[in-house]
N, C-alpha and C positions, 0 to 999 in steps of 0.2 A: 504494500500500500504506500502511495506517495505521501510525503509529509503534508499536513494541512497548513497551507500558507495562503496569503493574499486575502483580498476582500471577499465577502460572501457573494455568491450568485443570488440574483433575485429569480425566484421560480413562481410563475403565474400558473396556478394549479387548482385542480379539483380531483378528488380521489376516484379515478376511473382507470381502466386499463391503459389508456394513453398517458395519463398523468403518472401512473406508477412507474412507467419506464424510466422517467427521469429521477424520481426519488430513489429508485433502486440504484441507478448509476451513482448518484451523489453519496449514498450510504456505502456502496461497495468501494468507491474511490476515496472516501474520507474527506470529501470536499465540504466546506462551509456553505450553507445556503439559507436564504430567508424564504419562507412560504408566503405568497400573496394569494389568498383564496379568490378564485373566480367562480362564483356561484352560477353555474350554467343553467340552473332552474329559475333563477331570478333575472337573468339577462345581463349579468356582469360582462359577458363576452362582447356585448354590443356597445360598451362605453368607449368614448373617443380615445381615452388614454390607453386602453388596452388595444384598440384597433390600430393605434400607431405602432404597436409592437407586433401584433398578430393580425394582419389585414384580412385574413380568412375567418375572423371571429371564432377561432377554435383555440382551446388550450390543449396542451401546455405551451408555454413560451418561456424563454429565459432572457435575462440581461446579464451579461458578463461585464463587470465594471473594468476589467483589465483585459480587454480584447486585443486584437491585432494592433500593433503600434502603441500599446498602452492605453488605447481609447476604448470606451464602452462599445459593446456590440449587442444587438438583440437578435435572437434566433427563434423562429417559429417552425412548426412541424416536428413532431416527436422524433422521427427518424433523422432529420437534419440535426436536431439537437444532440442526439446520441453520437452521430459522426463528429460533430464539432468538438464535443467533450472528449471523445476518444482520441482525436488528433491532438488536441491541446495537451492532454494529460499523458498520452502514451499508454493509457490503460484500456484493456478490454477491446482494443481495436488494433490489430497487428500492423506494423509498418511494412512487412514483406508483402509485395503486391499480390502474390498468389493467395496467401492466407487472407489478406484483406478482401479480395474478390469473393472468397468463400463467405465471409461475414456479410458483405454487401448483398449477395444473392439472397440470403435468408432474411436479412433485414427488409429488403424490398418485397420478398414473399409475404412477410407479415403485413407490411404497409399496404400492399396492393391486393392481397388475397385474404389471409385469415382475419385481419381486423375488419375490413369492410363486410365480408361475408358473415362473420360471427355477429357483427353489429346489426346487420339486417335480420339475422335470425332472432336476436334478442327482440328487435322491434316487432316483428310480425308474430312471434310466439307469445310475447309478454305484454307489449305496450299498445299495439294497434287497437283502435276503438272497435273495429270489427275484424272477425277472423276471416282471413283470406286463404283458404286451403292451398291453392296453387303456390302462393308466395311462401307460406310456411314450409311446404315440401321442397320448393326450389332452393331456399336458402339453407334449410336443415341438411338437405342432401349434399349441397356444395361444401358446407362446413365439414360434413362427414368425409367427403373426398379429400379435403385438405388435411384432416386428421390422419388419413391414411398415408398421405405424402410424408407428413412429419414422422409418423410411426416407422415408416420404412427407413427414413433418413437416420433415425436414432437406433437402428438395429445393431450397428457396429461401432457406436461412439457414445461417449458420455454426454457431450454437449452438441449443439446443433451444427456448429461450424468448426469443430475440433476443440480448441481450448475454449473455456468460458468467455463469452463475449457479449457485446451489445445486442447481438441477434437473440441470444437467450433472454436478455432483459426485455426486449421488445415483445417477445412471444408469450411470456409466462402469464401476464395479466389477463390475456384473452384465454389461454389454454386452461387456466385453473377454473374457469367458469363453464366447464363442459356440461354440467347439468342444465344450466340455463339455455344451452344451445341444443338440447334434445339429444345428447350423445351418451353412449354407454362407454365409459373409459376402459372397461374391461376388454373391449374389443381392440384396444390399442395399448398392449402391455409395455412397449418400449416408450411410448409417450407418457404413460402413467409413471413409469420408473423415473423419467426425466422430471416430470412435475414434482414428484416426491423429493427428488434431489434438490430441485430449485427451492422448494418451499422450506427445506431444512436449512438453507443458508441464512445465517443471522441477519445479514445486510438486506436480503430480500424480504425477510419478515419485517424489518424496520421500515423499509421502503413502502411496503404494502399497508403498513399501519399509519402512515402519515396522513393526517386529515380525517381519520376515522371519526373523530369526535365532532366534526363540523358537517358531516354528510348526513343530514337528518331528513332529506327529501326522499319520499317514497314515490318514485317516478310512475309506478304502476297505478297509483291512485291520485296523484297530484295533477289535476287537469290543467291548472295554470302553468305548471312546469312543463307539461306536455306541449302546451300551446307555444311556449317559448322555444323549446328544443326542436319540435317537429314542424312548427309553423314558421320558424326562423324569424321571430320578431322579439323585440324587447318587451318585458313585462312592464305594464304601465303602473 
């Protein structure tokens, strides 16, 4: 672990699978950080100060007060944040091009595949105001396929891209919610073993716990929060 030095990072955050990626990295790397809650159920993501940092009105985002050239830099998109932190610290993101490419492939697999598909599965299985059987089956089946890809990948290795990396950090927050995605983890024994390994890591446990005391919104029943998140408007 690198020595803890420098000014704390500002982390704009809400405890979700995408937010957890960054808290896990900070905890694993031993970096100082300040959590700035972005209550996505109340529309904090639409406030001008946050949009100046994250123009896609999504969290997480960070501000590094000691960015390139010693000047502050803001970064949005969880995958881009992980890559930035990995490059800057030299941790969990290999410098060797072949090894880095392995990590990038599985990071992008999560960003473009597992995250969006599992997110849609959550939406149609749990949150949608009306049940749409086609959509439920479509996204549950695609999530199942992606689980199969990951399970095969983990058949002969402990972590997704060789050594423990930002790819594992990106995936775990989604993978641990397999029940919400209508999956039977017993069908994916290699993935189950990996999930257990990940959740046994103390830094992962700490990262997943960040903000648990502030997340009091029950999205399944909070209609106002649903209107903000799914209607893409600020709560008045």
